[in-house]
C-alpha positions in Angstrom: 84.9 101.4 -113.6 84.8 98.4 -116.0 84.5 94.7 -114.9 84.9 91.6 -117.0 82.4 88.9 -116.1 82.1 85.3 -117.3 78.9 83.3 -116.9 77.0 86.5 -116.9 73.8 85.0 -118.2 73.2 82.1 -115.8 71.0 82.1 -112.7 73.7 83.7 -110.4 75.7 85.4 -113.1 72.8 87.4 -114.5 72.0 88.7 -111.0 75.7 89.7 -110.5 75.7 91.5 -113.8 72.5 93.4 -113.0 73.8 94.4 -109.5 77.1 95.7 -111.0 75.3 97.7 -113.6 72.9 99.2 -111.1 75.9 100.2 -109.0 77.2 102.2 -112.0 79.8 99.7 -113.1 80.3 99.0 -116.8 80.2 95.2 -117.4 81.8 93.3 -120.2 80.0 89.9 -120.2 80.5 87.9 -123.3 78.1 85.0 -123.9 79.4 81.4 -124.0 79.2 81.5 -127.8 81.2 84.7 -127.9 83.8 83.3 -125.5 84.0 79.5 -125.4 86.1 78.7 -122.3 86.3 75.0 -123.1 88.6 75.8 -126.1 91.6 78.1 -126.9 90.3 81.7 -126.7 91.5 85.2 -127.3 90.5 88.2 -125.2 93.0 90.7 -126.7 90.1 92.6 -128.3 88.8 93.7 -124.8 89.9 96.9 -123.1 91.7 97.2 -119.8 89.4 96.4 -116.9 89.2 97.3 -113.2 88.4 93.8 -112.1 87.3 90.3 -113.1 84.6 87.9 -111.9 84.7 84.3 -113.0 81.1 82.9 -112.7 81.3 80.5 -115.6 81.1 76.8 -114.7 79.7 73.4 -115.6 78.7 70.6 -113.3 78.6 67.0 -114.5 77.2 64.6 -111.9 78.8 61.1 -112.1 80.4 58.6 -109.7 84.1 58.1 -110.0 83.8 55.0 -112.2 81.6 56.7 -114.6 83.8 59.7 -115.3 85.0 60.2 -118.9 88.4 61.7 -119.1 87.4 64.1 -121.9 84.5 65.4 -119.9 86.8 65.9 -116.9 89.3 67.9 -119.0 86.4 70.1 -120.4 85.0 70.7 -116.9 88.4 71.7 -115.5 89.0 73.8 -118.5 85.9 75.9 -117.9 85.8 75.9 -114.1 89.4 76.2 -113.2 92.0 76.6 -116.0 90.1 79.4 -117.8 90.1 81.4 -114.6 93.9 81.3 -114.5 94.2 82.0 -118.2 91.9 85.0 -118.0 93.8 86.4 -115.0 96.9 86.2 -117.3 95.4 87.3 -120.6 93.0 90.1 -119.6 94.4 93.5 -119.2 93.6 93.9 -115.5 94.7 97.2 -113.9 96.6 97.5 -110.7 94.6 98.0 -107.5 91.8 95.7 -108.8 89.6 93.0 -107.3 89.3 89.5 -108.8 86.6 87.2 -107.7 86.1 83.5 -108.4 82.6 82.2 -107.8 83.2 78.9 -106.0 80.8 76.5 -104.2 80.4 74.6 -101.0 82.2 71.9 -102.9 85.3 74.0 -102.8 85.8 72.7 -99.2 83.4 69.8 -99.1 81.9 67.2 -101.4 79.2 64.5 -101.8 78.6 61.4 -103.8 78.6 62.0 -107.6 80.3 65.4 -107.3 83.9 64.3 -107.7 84.6 66.2 -111.0 82.9 69.4 -109.8 84.4 69.2 -106.3 87.9 68.6 -107.7 87.6 71.7 -110.0 86.4 74.0 -107.2 89.0 72.7 -104.7 91.6 73.5 -107.4 90.0 76.9 -108.1 90.4 77.8 -104.4 94.1 76.8 -104.6 94.5 79.1 -107.6 92.8 82.0 -105.7 95.1 81.7 -102.7 98.2 81.5 -104.8 97.2 84.4 -107.1 96.4 86.5 -104.0 100.1 86.2 -103.0 101.4 86.7 -106.5 99.3 89.7 -107.3 99.7 91.5 -103.9 102.6 93.5 -105.2 100.2 95.4 -107.5 97.6 95.7 -104.8 95.2 93.3 -106.6 93.0 91.4 -104.3 91.9 87.8 -105.2 89.0 86.1 -103.4 86.4 83.3 -103.8 82.7 83.7 -103.0 81.1 80.3 -102.5 77.3 80.0 -102.7 75.4 77.2 -101.1 71.8 76.5 -102.3 70.8 79.6 -104.2 67.2 80.2 -105.1 67.5 80.3 -108.9 65.2 79.0 -111.7 67.6 76.2 -112.3 67.6 75.1 -108.7 63.8 75.0 -108.7 63.8 73.2 -112.0 66.3 70.5 -110.8 64.5 69.9 -107.4 61.0 68.9 -106.4 58.8 71.3 -104.4 59.3 69.0 -101.5 63.0 69.3 -101.7 62.9 73.1 -102.0 60.6 73.2 -98.9 62.9 70.9 -97.0 65.9 73.0 -97.8 64.2 76.2 -96.7 63.1 74.5 -93.5 66.5 73.0 -92.6 68.9 75.7 -93.8 69.0 78.1 -90.8 68.4 81.2 -93.0 66.7 79.3 -95.9 68.1 79.2 -99.5 70.1 82.2 -100.5 68.7 84.9 -102.7 71.1 85.4 -105.6 70.9 89.1 -104.9 73.1 88.5 -101.8 75.8 87.1 -104.1 75.5 90.1 -106.4 75.6 92.6 -103.7 78.7 91.0 -102.2 80.4 91.1 -105.6 79.6 94.9 -105.8 81.2 95.4 -102.3 84.4 93.6 -103.3 84.7 95.3 -106.6 84.0 98.8 -105.4 85.3 98.9 -101.8 87.6 95.9 -100.9 91.1 97.0 -100.0 92.2 94.5 -97.3 90.6 91.1 -97.9 92.5 88.7 -100.2 93.0 84.9 -100.6 89.8 84.2 -98.7 86.8 81.9 -99.4 83.6 83.7 -98.4 80.8 81.1 -97.9 77.3 82.4 -98.5 75.0 79.5 -97.7 72.5 80.7 -95.1 74.2 78.5 -92.5 73.8 75.3 -94.5 77.4 74.1 -93.8 77.0 74.7 -90.1 74.5 71.8 -89.8 76.2 69.3 -92.2 72.8 68.6 -93.9 
C-alpha cells in the first residue's frame, strides 16, 4: 500500500508519516521544495497510490483590513486549491481513502484568522463534494480537524503559561500528534463506510468554547 502525503515534515505531518511507515505503508512525501503547492506543479512522475493525505498548510494571522490579496491567493492555493488539484492529478486507485487535515477553524473562527478560516471552511466544502463525486469508485473522502496539538511549533509560539492554561482548561488536555497519526492509519487501512465527514480531534476544546 502506497500513500501520497503533503506537509509530511511539519509538526503533525512528520508524525503522520512515521505512523504510516510503522504500519507498513509506503509513503511518498515530497518536501515543499520538491513540490511547491503555491505554484503550478506536476505530479505525473509519481506512481499510482492507494490514498492521499493533504497536511500541507500555511497560516497568516491578520485582521480583515490588513489582508494582502496576493497573500490570500497564496494561502488558498496551498491550503485548499492544491488539495483539489492533487485529487485530480494524482493517480489514485479505486477503493481508496483521501484525507484533508483541517482545523477547528473549518467550523469556527477567531479574530485575525479570517484567511486561514476561509481556506479551511472551503476545504471542508471540497471534502464533502468530492465524497459524493468519488463514491462511484468507492473512494472515501474525509477531513480530520485537530485542535491544539502538542508540537514543537505550538510550544514555540505560546508561552509556558499559555500551554499550562490550555492543558488545564481543555478537558483532555492538548492533543498528542500521535492521535492524529493513528487516526490517519485507521482511515487509510480500514475505513470502508465513513465519507464526507469532519472528525474533530481536540480533546474536548470545542465543547467548552474556550
